[in-house]
C-alpha positions as CSV (number, residue, x, y, z in Angstrom):
1,M,77.0,65.4,104.1
2,M,77.6,69.1,104.6
3,I,81.2,70.3,104.4
4,Q,81.9,73.2,106.8
5,V,82.4,76.7,105.6
6,P,86.1,77.5,105.2
7,K,87.8,80.4,107.0
8,Y,87.3,83.9,105.6
9,V,90.1,84.6,103.2
10,E,92.3,87.5,104.0
11,G,93.1,90.1,101.4
12,H,96.1,89.6,99.1
13,Q,96.2,93.1,97.4
14,L,94.6,91.7,94.2
15,A,92.9,95.1,93.6
16,K,95.8,97.2,94.7
17,G,95.5,100.8,93.4
18,K,92.3,100.1,91.4
19,S,89.0,102.0,91.4
20,V,85.8,100.0,91.6
21,L,82.2,100.7,90.7
22,I,79.5,98.2,92.0
23,T,75.8,98.3,91.4
24,A,73.3,96.9,93.9
25,A,75.9,97.0,96.7
26,A,73.8,97.9,99.7
27,G,72.4,95.5,102.2
28,A,73.8,92.0,103.0
29,G,74.1,90.3,99.6
30,I,76.8,89.6,97.0
31,G,77.1,93.2,96.0
32,F,78.0,94.5,99.5
33,S,80.3,91.5,100.1
34,A,82.1,92.3,96.8
35,A,82.5,95.9,97.8
36,K,84.0,94.9,101.2
37,R,86.3,92.4,99.5
38,F,87.6,94.9,97.0
39,A,88.4,97.3,99.9
40,E,90.2,94.4,101.7
41,E,92.1,93.6,98.5
42,G,93.6,97.1,98.4
43,C,91.5,99.1,96.0
44,R,92.3,102.8,96.2
45,S,88.7,104.0,95.7
46,L,85.2,102.5,95.8
47,F,81.9,103.7,94.4
48,I,78.7,101.8,95.2
49,S,75.1,102.3,94.1
50,D,71.7,101.0,95.0
51,V,68.0,101.9,95.0
52,H,67.7,101.9,98.8
53,P,68.9,105.2,100.3
54,K,69.1,104.1,104.0
55,R,70.8,100.8,103.2
56,L,73.2,102.5,100.8
57,E,74.2,105.0,103.5
58,A,74.7,102.2,106.0
59,A,76.7,100.2,103.5
60,V,79.2,103.1,103.0
61,E,79.7,103.5,106.8
62,A,80.1,99.7,107.3
63,I,82.7,99.5,104.5
64,K,84.7,102.4,105.9
65,S,84.6,101.1,109.5
66,E,85.2,97.5,108.7
67,T,88.0,97.9,106.1
68,G,89.6,101.3,106.9
69,L,89.1,102.5,103.3
70,T,88.2,106.2,103.5
71,E,87.5,106.9,99.8
72,V,84.0,105.3,99.5
73,H,81.5,107.1,97.3
74,S,77.8,106.3,96.8
75,M,74.9,107.3,94.6
76,L,71.3,106.1,94.2
77,C,70.7,104.5,90.8
78,N,67.9,102.4,89.3
79,V,69.5,100.5,86.4
80,V,66.2,100.5,84.5
81,V,66.5,104.3,84.0
82,E,69.0,105.2,81.3
83,S,69.5,108.8,82.7
84,E,70.4,107.4,86.1
85,V,72.8,104.9,84.7
86,Q,74.6,107.6,82.7
87,A,74.7,109.9,85.7
88,L,76.1,107.1,87.9
89,V,78.9,106.3,85.5
90,A,79.8,109.9,84.9
91,A,79.8,110.6,88.7
92,A,82.1,107.5,89.4
93,E,84.4,108.5,86.6
94,K,84.8,112.0,88.0
95,A,85.0,111.1,91.7
96,M,87.6,108.3,91.2
97,G,89.5,109.8,88.2
98,G,88.3,106.9,86.1
99,V,86.8,103.5,86.8
100,D,89.1,100.5,86.5
101,I,86.6,97.8,87.5
102,L,82.8,97.7,87.0
103,I,80.8,95.0,88.8
104,N,77.3,94.6,87.4
105,N,75.5,93.1,90.3
106,A,72.0,94.5,90.0
107,G,69.3,91.8,89.5
108,L,65.7,91.0,90.4
109,G,64.2,87.6,91.0
110,G,60.8,86.1,92.0
111,E,58.9,82.9,91.8
112,K,56.0,82.4,89.4
113,N,55.0,79.7,87.0
114,V,54.8,80.8,83.3
115,V,51.1,80.1,83.1
116,D,50.4,82.5,85.9
117,M,53.0,85.2,85.0
118,L,51.9,88.6,84.0
119,D,53.7,90.6,81.3
120,E,54.7,93.1,83.9
121,E,56.3,90.5,86.1
122,W,58.3,89.0,83.2
123,L,59.4,92.4,81.9
124,R,60.4,93.8,85.3
125,V,62.8,90.9,85.9
126,I,64.2,91.1,82.4
127,D,64.6,94.9,82.6
128,V,66.5,95.0,85.9
129,T,68.6,91.8,85.4
130,L,69.4,91.8,81.7
131,N,68.7,95.2,80.4
132,G,70.3,96.8,83.5
133,T,73.5,94.9,82.9
134,F,73.4,96.0,79.2
135,R,72.8,99.7,80.1
136,M,75.7,99.8,82.6
137,T,78.0,98.0,80.2
138,R,77.1,100.4,77.3
139,A,77.6,103.5,79.5
140,M,81.0,102.3,80.9
141,L,82.6,100.9,77.7
142,P,83.4,104.3,76.0
143,Y,85.4,105.4,79.0
144,M,87.3,102.2,79.4
145,Q,87.9,101.7,75.7
146,S,89.3,105.2,75.3
147,R,91.9,104.3,78.0
148,K,92.5,100.9,76.5
149,S,92.0,99.3,79.9
150,G,89.4,98.2,82.3
151,V,87.5,95.2,83.5
152,I,83.7,94.4,83.7
153,V,82.4,91.5,85.8
154,N,78.8,90.5,85.4
155,N,76.7,88.6,87.9
156,A,74.9,85.7,86.1
157,S,73.4,82.6,87.7
158,V,73.5,78.8,87.3
159,L,69.8,79.2,86.3
160,G,71.2,80.5,83.0
161,W,72.0,76.8,82.5
162,R,69.7,74.9,84.8
163,A,65.9,74.4,84.8
164,Q,63.9,75.3,87.9
165,K,60.2,75.6,88.3
166,G,58.9,79.2,88.8
167,Q,62.1,80.7,87.5
168,A,61.5,81.1,83.8
169,H,61.9,84.9,83.8
170,Y,65.0,85.0,86.0
171,A,66.6,82.1,84.2
172,A,65.9,83.8,80.8
173,A,67.4,87.0,82.1
174,K,70.5,85.3,83.4
175,A,71.0,83.3,80.3
176,G,70.9,86.6,78.5
177,V,73.5,88.0,80.8
178,M,75.8,85.1,79.8
179,A,75.2,85.7,76.1
180,L,75.7,89.5,76.6
181,T,79.0,88.7,78.4
182,R,80.3,86.6,75.6
183,C,79.4,89.0,72.8
184,S,80.3,92.2,74.4
185,A,83.6,90.7,75.6
186,L,84.8,90.1,72.0
187,E,83.9,93.6,71.1
188,A,85.7,95.1,74.1
189,A,88.8,92.9,73.8
190,E,89.7,94.8,70.7
191,H,90.1,97.9,72.9
192,G,92.0,96.2,75.8
193,V,88.9,95.8,78.0
194,R,88.0,92.4,79.6
195,I,84.4,91.3,80.3
196,N,83.6,88.1,82.2
197,A,80.9,86.8,84.5
198,V,80.5,84.9,87.7
199,S,77.6,82.4,88.0
200,P,76.5,81.7,91.6
201,S,74.0,79.0,92.5
202,I,72.6,79.6,96.0
203,A,74.4,82.2,98.2
204,L,72.8,82.7,101.6
205,H,72.1,86.2,103.0
206,E,69.4,87.8,105.0
207,F,67.3,89.1,102.1
208,L,67.3,85.7,100.5
209,K,66.2,84.1,103.7
210,K,63.2,86.5,103.9
211,A,62.2,86.0,100.3
212,S,62.4,82.2,100.1
213,S,61.1,79.4,102.3
214,E,63.5,77.6,104.6
215,D,62.5,74.3,103.1
216,L,63.3,75.5,99.6
217,L,66.7,76.9,100.6
218,K,67.6,73.6,102.4
219,Q,66.5,71.6,99.3
220,L,68.6,73.7,96.9
221,A,71.6,73.7,99.3
222,S,71.5,69.9,99.6
223,K,72.1,69.5,95.9
224,E,75.4,71.4,96.0
225,A,78.7,69.6,95.9
226,F,79.5,70.6,99.5
227,G,76.0,70.1,100.7
228,R,75.6,73.7,101.7
229,A,74.9,77.1,100.2
230,A,77.8,79.4,99.3
231,E,78.7,82.3,101.6
232,V,78.3,85.6,99.8
233,W,82.0,86.3,100.2
234,E,82.9,83.0,98.4
235,V,81.1,84.4,95.3
236,A,82.7,87.8,95.8
237,N,86.2,86.1,95.9
238,V,85.6,84.9,92.3
239,M,84.5,88.4,91.2
240,V,87.8,89.7,92.7
241,F,89.8,87.1,90.8
242,L,88.1,87.8,87.5
243,A,88.7,91.6,88.0
244,S,92.4,91.0,88.9
245,D,95.5,90.7,86.7
246,Y,95.4,86.9,87.5
247,A,92.6,86.6,85.0
248,S,94.3,88.7,82.3
249,Y,93.7,86.2,79.5
250,M,90.1,85.4,80.3
251,V,87.5,86.9,77.8
252,G,83.8,86.3,77.7
253,E,83.9,83.5,80.3
254,T,81.2,82.6,82.8
255,I,82.7,81.0,85.9
256,S,80.3,78.8,88.0
257,V,80.5,79.1,91.8
258,S,78.6,75.9,92.4
259,S,78.6,72.2,91.5
260,Q,76.2,72.8,88.6
261,H,73.8,70.0,89.5
262,A,70.8,70.1,87.2
């Protein structure tokens, strides 16, 4: 039985006065929803990046018009390119007078059985999803550690725990994100910086609907505790919580936004 989607949660100033940098925030997915949520939660400044120029420009305008936040910056960035990662972090630091919160949302999926998978397909998913998270974390930590404050929230996936056919590359990458979160969090905690992760299962948005069959999405959603997929803003809410002062004692945790059915 499907439980209906709850009402959209209004902002409670959980990010009041904070500056936020989010990767892969254009379009209609979790990243864009997170950007909108942080604006609604009172952040003072927002900086979003993506690899799609038109979608990125549209995302900036949508956030401004829908939330009233005027200080919304953007920059193209491919997280597999170290020079672009360094440029993004430097630009965000300069534009916002320091980054308080980094949301590592960039990731790449696909569906291919191991026996049919090419090296290029495996490496591409690993490079964007795991290595990209590592590069952004590595670039951001020196700034945050020097200030003795800051929060990083990574986007993992329940596939870091679960098994699903055709998802070996993505699952391996997300399991790596979880391990990276745990280890980097212990290092960063010594400098007053918190790192945690959110682990969504299936969160519906337009790009996912185009990339996956309707039957598969229904099948996956039916296994969830509420009998439905998550709304992207439900995942973004957990990101906001992890970035907020309410999560001040959480270090290296991965919080599932699903029922974790295997």
